C-alpha positions in Angstrom: 122.9 -14.4 -10.0 124.1 -10.8 -9.7 124.0 -7.8 -12.0 127.8 -8.1 -12.6 127.2 -11.5 -14.3 124.8 -9.9 -16.7 127.1 -7.4 -18.3 128.4 -7.6 -21.8 131.9 -9.0 -22.3 132.7 -8.0 -25.8 136.1 -9.7 -25.8 134.3 -13.0 -25.6 131.6 -12.3 -28.1 131.6 -12.6 -31.9 130.2 -9.1 -32.3 126.6 -10.4 -32.5 125.1 -7.0 -31.8 127.0 -5.6 -34.8 125.5 -8.2 -37.1 122.1 -9.5 -35.9 120.0 -6.3 -35.4 118.7 -4.2 -38.3 118.8 -0.4 -38.1 117.8 2.5 -40.3 119.5 5.7 -41.0 118.3 8.2 -38.4 119.5 10.4 -35.5 120.7 7.1 -33.9 122.4 5.5 -36.9 124.4 7.1 -39.7 123.5 4.3 -42.1 120.9 1.6 -42.8 121.8 -2.0 -42.1 119.8 -5.1 -42.8 119.4 -7.8 -40.1 122.1 -10.5 -40.0 124.4 -8.2 -42.1 127.7 -7.2 -40.6 128.2 -3.5 -39.9 130.8 -2.1 -42.3 132.8 -0.9 -39.3 133.2 -4.4 -37.9 136.8 -5.5 -38.1 138.1 -9.1 -38.7 138.9 -9.4 -35.0 135.3 -8.7 -34.2 136.0 -5.3 -32.8 134.4 -2.0 -33.9 136.6 0.2 -36.0 135.1 3.4 -34.6 134.3 2.3 -31.1 135.8 5.4 -29.5 134.0 7.7 -31.9 130.6 6.1 -32.2 128.6 9.2 -31.1 130.7 11.5 -33.2 130.3 9.3 -36.3 126.5 9.2 -35.9 126.1 5.8 -34.2 124.5 6.9 -30.9 122.2 3.9 -31.1 125.2 1.5 -30.7 126.3 3.2 -27.5 123.0 2.6 -25.7 122.6 -1.1 -26.7 122.9 -3.7 -24.0 122.9 -7.5 -24.5 123.0 -8.2 -20.8 125.8 -10.7 -21.4 123.9 -12.7 -23.9 126.6 -12.2 -26.5 129.2 -14.1 -24.7 126.7 -16.8 -23.6 125.7 -17.5 -27.2 129.3 -17.3 -28.5 131.2 -19.2 -25.8 128.6 -21.5 -24.2 125.9 -22.4 -26.7 128.2 -22.5 -29.6 131.4 -23.4 -27.7 133.6 -20.7 -29.1 133.0 -21.4 -32.7 132.6 -18.1 -34.5 130.3 -17.5 -37.4 133.0 -16.5 -39.9 135.0 -19.7 -39.5 131.8 -21.8 -39.2 129.3 -20.2 -41.7 127.1 -23.3 -41.5 126.2 -22.3 -37.9 125.9 -18.6 -38.5 122.1 -18.6 -39.2 121.4 -20.6 -36.1 123.7 -18.4 -34.0 122.0 -15.3 -35.3 118.6 -16.7 -34.5 119.6 -17.6 -30.9 121.1 -14.2 -30.0 117.8 -12.2 -29.6 116.2 -15.1 -27.7 119.0 -15.4 -25.2 119.3 -11.6 -25.0 115.6 -11.4 -24.0 116.2 -14.1 -21.4 119.2 -12.3 -20.0 117.2 -9.1 -19.8 114.6 -10.9 -17.7 117.4 -12.3 -15.5 118.4 -8.7 -14.9 114.9 -7.7 -13.9 114.4 -10.8 -11.7 117.7 -10.2 -10.0 116.6 -6.7 -9.1 113.1 -7.8 -8.1 114.5 -10.0 -5.4 116.1 -7.0 -3.8 112.9 -5.0 -3.6 110.5 -6.7 -1.3 110.3 -9.1 1.6 107.0 -10.9 0.8 108.0 -14.6 1.3 105.5 -16.0 -1.2 106.4 -13.6 -4.0 110.1 -14.0 -3.2 109.8 -17.7 -3.7 108.0 -17.3 -7.0 110.7 -14.8 -8.2 113.5 -17.2 -7.1 111.9 -20.1 -9.1 111.5 -17.8 -12.1 115.1 -16.7 -11.9 116.3 -20.4 -11.8 114.1 -21.4 -14.6 115.1 -18.5 -16.8 118.8 -19.1 -16.2 118.3 -22.8 -17.0 116.7 -21.9 -20.3 119.7 -19.9 -21.4 121.8 -23.1 -21.3 119.5 -25.1 -23.6 120.6 -26.3 -27.0 119.6 -24.2 -30.1 116.8 -26.6 -31.1 115.2 -26.4 -27.7 115.5 -22.6 -27.5 113.9 -22.1 -30.9 110.8 -23.9 -29.6 110.4 -21.3 -26.8 107.7 -18.8 -27.3 109.7 -15.9 -25.8 106.7 -13.4 -26.0 104.6 -15.7 -23.8 107.4 -16.4 -21.4 108.2 -12.7 -21.1 104.5 -12.0 -20.3 104.5 -14.6 -17.6 107.6 -13.2 -15.9 106.3 -9.6 -16.3 103.3 -10.5 -14.2 105.7 -11.3 -11.3 107.7 -8.1 -12.0 104.5 -6.0 -11.9 103.4 -7.5 -8.6 106.9 -6.8 -7.2 106.7 -3.2 -8.4 103.2 -2.6 -6.9 104.3 -4.0 -3.5 107.5 -1.9 -3.5 105.8 1.3 -4.6 103.1 0.8 -2.0 105.6 1.9 0.6 105.5 5.4 -0.8 102.8 7.0 1.4 101.5 9.8 -0.8 99.3 9.8 -3.9 101.3 8.3 -6.7 101.0 9.3 -10.4 100.1 6.7 -13.0 101.7 7.6 -16.3 102.0 4.0 -17.6 102.4 4.1 -21.4 101.7 7.9 -21.5 103.0 10.2 -24.1 105.1 12.7 -22.1 107.5 13.5 -25.0 109.1 16.9 -24.3 107.1 17.3 -21.1 108.1 20.0 -18.7 108.6 18.2 -15.3 111.4 20.1 -13.5 111.5 19.2 -9.8 108.5 17.0 -10.2 107.6 14.7 -7.3 107.4 11.3 -9.1 108.1 9.2 -6.1 106.5 5.8 -6.5 105.1 6.8 -9.9 104.1 4.2 -12.5 106.2 5.1 -15.6 106.3 1.7 -17.2 106.5 2.2 -21.0 106.1 5.9 -20.7 107.5 8.1 -23.5 109.8 10.6 -21.9 111.8 11.5 -25.0 113.3 14.9 -24.5 111.4 15.5 -21.2 112.7 18.1 -18.8 113.2 16.1 -15.6 115.8 18.3 -14.0 115.8 18.0 -10.3 112.9 15.5 -10.4 112.4 13.0 -7.6 112.2 9.5 -9.2 112.8 7.4 -6.1 110.7 4.2 -6.2 109.3 5.2 -9.6 108.9 2.1 -11.9 110.8 2.9 -15.1 110.4 -0.4 -16.8 110.7 0.2 -20.6 110.4 4.0 -20.2 111.9 5.8 -23.2 114.4 8.3 -21.8 116.1 9.3 -25.0 117.4 12.8 -24.5 115.5 13.2 -21.3 117.2 15.8 -19.1 118.0 14.1 -15.8 120.4 16.8 -14.5 120.1 16.9 -10.7 117.4 14.2 -10.7 117.2 11.6 -7.9 117.0 8.1 -9.3 118.7 6.4 -6.4 115.8 4.0 -5.7 114.2 3.9 -9.1 112.7 0.5 -9.9 113.9 -1.5 -12.9 116.0 1.3 -14.4 118.5 0.0 -16.9 122.0 1.3 -17.8 120.9 1.6 -21.4 118.1 4.0 -20.4 120.7 6.2 -18.6 123.0 6.0 -21.6 120.2 7.4 -23.8 119.4 10.2 -21.5 121.2 13.4 -20.4 122.5 14.1 -16.9 125.3 15.6 -14.9 127.4 15.0 -11.7 124.4 16.0 -9.6 122.2 13.2 -11.0 121.8 10.6 -8.2 122.0 7.0 -9.5 121.4 3.5 -8.1 124.6 1.8 -6.9 124.4 -0.9 -9.6 124.5 1.6 -12.5 127.3 3.9 -13.7 127.3 7.5 -14.8 127.6 7.6 -18.6 130.9 9.2 -19.7 129.2 11.4 -22.3 127.3 13.2 -19.6 130.5 15.0 -18.9 130.2 16.7 -22.2 126.7 18.1 -21.6 126.6 21.7 -20.6 
């Protein structure tokens, strides 16, 4: 398993992310859409009619969504390439499967990264087994997948990921900040030394992190919407997702992990 195998392939997906999730009119979405209802911008070929203008049209939320490759897995593997328009009898089942497989693929991403972070042989073995089990689950038939308690399974895997994070961050030899789940919305943290910090689930919406050192900081689930990362160093940040970067602000001086890419809209930020 590698990160490149966990990227969305929209050409081989039946636009499940444009149908399954619900969203409400807000700064992220220009309209309200019910769950399992096709977005009005979805075309007959399963392409978005405003894909190149999503941000300008008020659909910023669409640009930061990541299925981790679950869309094509459900569309082409679990349902064998049978789309929900031509096979309406399977639509409900397909829509139910998508968020389950999406959660499993997100765990695959985290587990894949976790295996690169430490050398503890016992933990490495546990992570490898969890990776194999999680991938195997994604190939199950719909009936079997619907029996999976995904919340319980996520918690089980998260225990391993937390142990991985603690071991990796222990290599940072200075006093590390613990902001797990903290409300740091709009916080002023320019040039902050956050090496090895615990930022799991931290609310950093609109935070000023210009020039901050976030190497070895655990960013699992951190809300980075509109956080200012210009000049920040995230080269060794732990469990940072592409969607988190896409939701933030940055520039050419922002240092990123090799497996992630610089969002194109950062070029528009002054």
